[in-house]
C-alpha positions in Angstrom: 15.1 -18.7 -21.5 16.3 -18.4 -17.8 17.5 -20.4 -14.9 14.3 -19.4 -13.2 12.3 -21.1 -15.9 14.5 -24.2 -15.7 14.2 -24.4 -11.9 10.4 -24.2 -12.1 10.3 -27.0 -14.7 12.5 -29.3 -12.6 10.6 -28.5 -9.4 7.5 -29.9 -11.1 9.3 -33.3 -11.4 11.3 -33.5 -8.2 10.5 -33.1 -4.5 12.7 -30.0 -4.1 11.2 -26.7 -4.8 12.3 -24.1 -7.4 13.8 -21.7 -4.9 16.1 -24.4 -3.5 17.2 -25.4 -7.1 17.9 -21.7 -7.9 19.9 -21.2 -4.7 21.9 -24.4 -5.4 22.9 -23.2 -8.9 23.7 -19.7 -7.6 25.8 -20.9 -4.7 29.0 -18.9 -4.7 31.3 -21.9 -3.9 29.7 -24.0 -6.7 30.1 -21.1 -9.2 33.7 -20.4 -8.3 34.7 -24.1 -8.3 33.2 -24.7 -11.7 34.1 -21.4 -13.4 30.6 -20.0 -13.8 28.8 -16.8 -12.9 25.1 -16.3 -12.0 24.7 -14.9 -15.5 26.1 -17.9 -17.4 25.5 -20.8 -15.1 22.5 -21.9 -17.3 25.2 -23.2 -19.7 25.9 -26.0 -17.2 22.6 -27.6 -18.1 22.9 -29.8 -21.2 19.4 -30.7 -22.4 19.1 -34.4 -22.5 17.3 -37.3 -20.8 18.5 -38.0 -17.3 17.2 -40.4 -14.5 16.7 -39.1 -11.0 15.0 -40.3 -7.9 12.0 -38.0 -7.2 13.5 -37.1 -3.8 16.9 -36.0 -5.2 18.0 -32.9 -3.4 18.6 -29.6 -5.3 22.4 -29.9 -4.6 22.6 -33.5 -5.9 20.6 -32.5 -8.9 22.9 -29.6 -9.6 26.0 -31.7 -9.1 24.9 -34.3 -11.5 24.2 -31.6 -14.1 27.7 -30.3 -13.6 29.1 -33.9 -14.0 27.1 -34.4 -17.2 28.4 -31.0 -18.5 32.0 -32.1 -17.9 31.2 -35.4 -19.7 29.7 -33.5 -22.6 32.7 -31.3 -23.1 35.0 -33.9 -24.4 38.6 -33.1 -25.5 37.3 -33.1 -29.1 34.6 -30.5 -28.4 37.0 -28.4 -26.4 39.5 -28.4 -29.2 36.8 -27.2 -31.7 35.8 -24.4 -29.3 39.5 -23.4 -28.9 39.9 -23.3 -32.7 37.1 -20.8 -32.7 38.8 -18.8 -30.0 35.9 -19.5 -27.7 35.5 -21.3 -24.3 32.8 -23.9 -23.9 30.7 -21.4 -22.0 31.0 -18.9 -24.9 30.1 -21.6 -27.3 26.9 -22.2 -25.3 26.1 -18.5 -25.3 26.6 -18.2 -29.1 24.6 -21.4 -29.6 21.7 -19.9 -27.6 21.7 -17.0 -30.1 21.9 -19.3 -33.1 19.1 -21.4 -31.6 16.8 -18.4 -31.3 17.8 -16.9 -34.6 16.4 -19.5 -36.9 14.0 -22.5 -36.6 15.6 -23.9 -39.7 18.1 -26.4 -38.2 19.9 -26.9 -41.5 20.7 -23.2 -41.7 22.1 -22.9 -38.2 25.8 -23.8 -39.1 25.7 -21.0 -41.7 24.2 -18.5 -39.2 26.8 -19.5 -36.6 29.5 -18.8 -39.3 28.1 -15.3 -39.8 28.4 -14.5 -36.0 31.9 -16.0 -35.8 33.0 -13.9 -38.8 31.6 -10.8 -37.0 33.4 -11.7 -33.8 36.6 -12.3 -35.6 36.4 -8.9 -37.4 35.5 -7.0 -34.3 32.0 -6.2 -35.5 29.0 -6.1 -33.2 26.9 -9.2 -33.3 23.7 -7.2 -33.8 21.5 -10.2 -33.1 17.8 -9.5 -32.8 17.2 -12.3 -30.3 19.5 -10.7 -27.8 17.6 -7.4 -28.1 14.3 -9.3 -27.4 16.0 -10.9 -24.3 17.3 -7.5 -23.2 13.8 -5.9 -23.5 12.3 -8.7 -21.5 15.0 -8.7 -18.8 14.8 -4.9 -18.4 11.0 -5.0 -18.1 11.1 -8.0 -15.8 8.4 -9.6 -18.0 9.6 -12.7 -19.7 6.0 -13.8 -20.5 5.6 -11.0 -23.1 5.6 -12.1 -26.8 7.8 -9.9 -29.0 7.5 -10.8 -32.7 9.3 -7.8 -34.2 12.3 -5.8 -33.0 11.6 -2.1 -33.3 14.1 0.8 -33.6 13.3 1.9 -30.0 14.2 -1.6 -28.8 17.7 -1.2 -30.2 18.1 1.6 -27.6 17.6 -0.8 -24.7 20.6 -0.3 -22.4 21.6 -3.9 -21.4 24.8 -6.0 -21.8 22.5 -8.4 -23.6 21.8 -5.9 -26.4 24.4 -6.8 -29.0 23.4 -3.8 -31.1 24.8 -1.6 -28.3 27.6 -3.7 -26.8 30.5 -5.5 -28.5 31.1 -9.2 -28.2 28.9 -11.9 -26.7 26.3 -11.2 -24.0 27.2 -12.2 -20.4 25.1 -15.4 -20.5 23.0 -17.6 -22.8 19.6 -16.2 -23.8 18.1 -19.6 -23.7 19.1 -23.2 -23.1 20.3 -24.3 -26.5 19.7 -27.9 -27.5 22.7 -30.2 -28.0 22.2 -30.0 -31.8 22.6 -26.2 -31.7 25.8 -26.5 -29.7 27.1 -29.0 -32.2 26.0 -26.8 -35.2 27.9 -23.9 -33.6 31.0 -26.0 -33.0 30.8 -27.1 -36.6 29.9 -23.7 -38.0 30.1 -23.4 -41.8 33.2 -21.6 -43.0 32.3 -18.8 -45.4 32.7 -15.0 -45.8 29.1 -14.0 -45.1 28.7 -11.1 -42.6 25.0 -10.3 -43.1 21.7 -12.1 -43.5 18.0 -11.3 -43.6 14.7 -13.2 -44.0 14.0 -14.5 -47.5 11.2 -12.7 -49.3 9.3 -15.9 -49.9 8.3 -16.3 -46.2 9.9 -19.7 -46.2 11.7 -19.0 -42.9 15.1 -19.3 -44.6 17.5 -16.4 -45.0 19.4 -14.6 -47.7 23.2 -14.2 -46.9 25.6 -11.5 -48.1 29.3 -10.9 -47.8 29.1 -7.1 -48.1 26.8 -4.3 -46.8 26.1 -3.3 -50.4 24.9 -6.9 -51.2 22.9 -6.9 -48.0 
């Protein structure tokens, strides 16, 4: 969910410690040169299999991730992002929401389409996973398990709370897998603006075009 989690995971596999990895990714010069902020730099990490020597420094690890990020964002992928009026970083942020929204991978392109429709119409995203992230971030406890979003959670004052603030949050709420990024880039084109869990507890959703239908 966070750069801190990622740094800890990598530190368990490389000689460098998690703090040095965190500092490398948050280095101001690196952020400025690559167009990232501390909030969205997690997007530079494309989950895949990579080979490193165990004594690779934090800076060399970070630089290779940045190189792989640039390699991933081909002209074709950038063109798809542009067609959605999004930057690659924004696609990663949206993909992180889609990734958290449903475990049903075949439904993710449709969910991505809903959020794109909301963005295009100037609606708030009102995505529950962003509220959960906001609650965790504000409390400082990312280990807590939140299974349901309550009305009081919607009052959480955070730029990550998309019920309160317009547009995308300032950074990804998790590290989306490549498939989620691809599914967001290839979002289904439809007129749906709403969705909710199906009553059969299958994990799938019902979709609606109007509030009345919803």
